[in-house]
C-alpha positions as CSV (number, residue, x, y, z in Angstrom):
1,M,-49.9,7.7,22.3
2,H,-49.3,11.0,23.9
3,E,-49.8,9.6,27.3
4,E,-47.3,6.8,26.8
5,L,-44.7,8.4,24.6
6,G,-45.4,12.1,24.3
7,V,-46.1,12.1,20.6
8,H,-49.2,13.3,18.7
9,I,-50.2,11.1,16.0
10,V,-51.1,12.7,12.6
11,A,-54.6,11.1,12.1
12,Q,-54.3,11.1,8.3
13,S,-51.0,8.9,8.5
14,S,-52.5,6.1,10.5
15,S,-54.3,3.0,9.5
16,R,-55.4,0.0,11.6
17,L,-53.6,-3.2,10.8
18,G,-55.8,-5.5,12.9
19,D,-56.9,-6.5,16.4
20,L,-55.4,-9.2,18.3
21,H,-56.9,-11.3,21.0
22,A,-55.5,-14.1,23.2
23,G,-56.3,-15.7,26.5
24,S,-59.4,-15.3,28.3
25,G,-60.5,-13.8,31.9
26,E,-57.7,-12.3,33.8
27,D,-54.9,-13.5,31.5
28,A,-56.8,-12.0,28.3
29,V,-55.0,-9.7,26.1
30,H,-56.2,-7.3,23.4
31,V,-53.9,-5.5,21.1
32,G,-54.8,-3.0,18.7
33,V,-52.2,-2.8,16.0
34,W,-51.7,0.4,14.0
35,H,-49.3,1.6,11.2
36,I,-48.4,5.1,12.1
37,R,-46.6,7.1,9.4
38,D,-46.0,10.4,10.9
39,W,-46.4,12.0,14.3
40,V,-45.2,15.3,16.1
41,G,-42.8,15.0,18.8
42,S,-39.9,12.6,19.9
43,P,-40.8,9.4,21.6
44,T,-40.0,9.4,25.1
45,I,-40.7,7.1,28.2
46,R,-43.3,9.3,30.0
47,A,-44.0,6.7,32.6
48,P,-40.6,5.3,33.7
49,E,-42.1,3.7,36.8
50,E,-44.1,1.5,34.2
51,H,-41.7,0.9,31.3
52,D,-38.1,-0.1,31.1
53,D,-37.3,0.9,27.6
54,I,-38.3,2.0,24.1
55,A,-36.9,0.8,20.9
56,W,-37.5,0.6,17.2
57,V,-37.5,-3.2,16.4
58,G,-38.8,-5.6,13.8
59,I,-41.4,-8.2,14.4
60,S,-38.6,-11.0,13.8
61,E,-36.6,-9.4,16.8
62,L,-39.7,-9.4,19.2
63,G,-39.0,-13.2,20.3
64,G,-35.5,-12.2,21.9
65,L,-37.2,-9.2,24.1
66,P,-38.4,-9.7,27.5
67,L,-42.1,-9.1,27.1
68,V,-44.7,-9.1,29.4
69,F,-47.1,-11.2,27.0
70,G,-44.8,-13.8,25.5
71,A,-47.2,-14.7,22.8
72,L,-47.2,-11.2,21.3
73,P,-44.6,-12.0,18.8
74,A,-46.7,-14.7,17.3
75,L,-49.9,-12.8,17.3
76,L,-48.2,-10.1,15.5
77,R,-46.8,-12.2,12.7
78,S,-50.3,-13.1,11.9
79,L,-50.8,-9.8,10.5
80,P,-50.2,-9.2,6.8
81,E,-46.6,-8.5,6.1
82,P,-46.2,-5.7,8.7
83,D,-42.5,-5.6,8.3
84,R,-42.8,-4.5,4.8
85,L,-44.6,-1.3,5.9
86,P,-42.3,1.9,6.0
87,C,-41.0,3.4,9.1
88,R,-41.5,7.2,9.7
89,D,-38.0,8.1,8.3
90,Q,-38.6,5.7,5.3
91,A,-41.9,7.3,4.6
92,R,-40.5,10.8,4.7
93,T,-37.5,9.9,2.5
94,I,-40.2,8.5,0.0
95,A,-42.4,11.4,0.2
96,S,-39.6,14.1,-0.1
97,S,-37.9,12.3,-3.1
98,S,-41.2,11.8,-4.9
99,G,-42.6,15.4,-4.3
100,P,-45.6,16.6,-2.3
């Protein structure tokens, strides 16, 4: 995450949701999906020659994005309810309102 986005993941805040595989040979795609609740730094595009933009989007919004791998939204929807997991700001709000 540091190489791509310039952030350091807080290891205790991460959990692996699953591995997604599609295609074969040169067209094979392997995606490791993680839920990351906390990190240090602000996400930025560290390789602008490789990436056009970064954004927070829900899985339901992925279908409208120009993704390199078009089947990614369907693969991600196969995971157990990832849209219901709290994002970084929600996790901090919950933690700060319920104490340490």
